[in-house]
LUMDREN-604845 format. One record per residue (C-alpha): residue number from 1; residue in three letters; x, y, z. Coordinates in Angstrom, 1 decimal. Example, Ala and Ser with C-alpha at 12.3 -4.5 7.8 and 13.67 -1.06 7.14 Angstrom:
<drenvos>
bakol  senu  xx  yy  zz
1  ala  12.3  -4.5  7.8 .
2  ser  13.7  -1.1  7.1 .
</drenvos>
This chain:
<drenvos>
bakol  senu  xx  yy  zz
1  met  -11.7  -2.7  7.9 .
2  phe  -12.4  0.9  9.0 .
3  met  -13.6  1.6  12.5 .
4  ile  -14.9  4.6  14.2 .
5  ala  -12.9  5.4  17.3 .
6  glu  -12.8  8.1  19.9 .
7  ile  -10.6  11.0  19.0 .
8  asn  -7.9  12.0  21.4 .
9  val  -7.1  15.7  20.9 .
10  lys  -3.9  15.4  22.8 .
11  asn  -2.4  13.2  20.1 .
12  tyr  -3.0  15.9  17.5 .
13  ile  -1.5  18.6  19.7 .
14  val  1.6  16.5  20.3 .
15  ala  1.9  15.7  16.6 .
16  leu  1.7  19.4  15.6 .
17  ala  4.2  20.4  18.3 .
18  val  6.7  17.8  17.2 .
19  gly  6.1  18.9  13.6 .
20  leu  6.8  22.5  14.3 .
21  ala  9.8  21.8  16.6 .
22  ala  11.4  19.8  13.9 .
23  phe  11.9  23.0  11.9 .
24  phe  14.3  24.3  14.6 .
25  ile  16.1  21.1  15.5 .
26  asp  18.8  20.1  12.9 .
27  ile  21.1  17.1  12.9 .
28  ser  22.4  17.0  9.4 .
29  ala  25.3  16.0  7.2 .
30  val  26.5  17.9  4.2 .
31  arg  29.1  16.9  1.6 .
32  phe  30.4  19.2  -1.2 .
33  glu  32.6  17.8  -3.9 .
34  thr  33.5  18.5  -7.5 .
35  leu  33.4  15.8  -10.1 .
36  asn  34.8  16.5  -13.6 .
37  gly  34.3  20.2  -12.9 .
38  gln  30.7  19.8  -11.8 .
39  pro  29.7  20.8  -8.3 .
40  asn  27.9  18.1  -6.3 .
41  cys  26.2  18.4  -3.0 .
42  asp  24.8  15.7  -0.7 .
43  tyr  22.6  16.7  2.2 .
44  ile  20.5  14.8  4.7 .
45  asp  18.7  15.8  7.9 .
46  ala  18.0  12.9  10.2 .
47  val  15.5  14.7  12.5 .
48  ala  13.4  15.9  9.6 .
49  met  13.4  12.4  8.1 .
50  leu  12.3  10.7  11.3 .
51  val  9.7  13.3  12.1 .
52  gly  8.5  13.3  8.5 .
53  phe  7.9  9.5  8.5 .
54  gly  6.3  9.7  12.0 .
55  leu  3.9  12.5  11.0 .
56  leu  3.0  10.7  7.7 .
57  ala  2.2  7.5  9.6 .
58  phe  0.2  9.4  12.3 .
59  gly  -1.8  11.3  9.7 .
60  phe  -2.6  8.2  7.7 .
61  asn  -3.4  6.2  10.8 .
62  gln  -5.8  8.9  12.0 .
63  leu  -7.5  8.8  8.6 .
64  lys  -7.8  5.1  8.8 .
65  ile  -9.8  5.2  12.0 .
66  arg  -12.3  7.5  10.2 .
67  pro  -12.7  10.6  12.4 .
68  val  -16.4  11.5  12.4 .
69  asn  -15.7  15.3  12.6 .
70  pro  -14.5  16.7  9.3 .
71  ala  -12.2  19.1  11.2 .
72  tyr  -10.2  16.1  12.5 .
73  met  -10.1  14.7  9.0 .
74  leu  -8.7  17.9  7.7 .
75  leu  -6.2  18.1  10.6 .
76  ser  -5.1  14.5  9.8 .
77  val  -4.5  15.4  6.2 .
78  gly  -2.6  18.6  7.3 .
79  ile  -0.4  16.6  9.6 .
80  ala  0.4  14.1  6.8 .
81  gly  1.2  17.0  4.5 .
82  leu  3.6  18.4  7.2 .
83  gly  5.2  15.0  7.2 .
84  ile  5.7  15.2  3.4 .
85  val  7.2  18.7  3.9 .
86  his  9.7  17.3  6.4 .
87  leu  10.6  14.4  4.2 .
88  leu  11.3  16.8  1.3 .
89  arg  13.4  19.0  3.7 .
90  ser  15.3  15.9  5.0 .
91  val  16.9  15.4  1.6 .
92  gly  17.3  19.1  0.7 .
93  tyr  14.6  19.5  -1.9 .
94  ile  13.0  22.4  0.0 .
95  thr  15.7  23.9  2.2 .
96  gly  19.2  23.2  2.9 .
97  pro  22.6  24.1  1.4 .
98  cys  22.0  22.2  -1.8 .
99  ala  18.6  23.7  -2.7 .
</drenvos>
């Protein structure tokens, strides 16, 4: 069931700050190897993965409580999109040594 709740702007500010800070914090593991002459690269960034899941959950949760103002709805979708970007970064699809 959907419910209309009071919007707390501080939560959005914190989510955006964490999402932007995660671009600069990097705790990653990289492994390069060659198998039968073919180069292989494995990459994972733990911070980007955790922040990505958190932002995705936050964005969808804010959409679930149905913000009345369309600007907050758009901001929730943007935060969820930022979470998807971080998830793609965490496995090296967007950035990283294997991209």
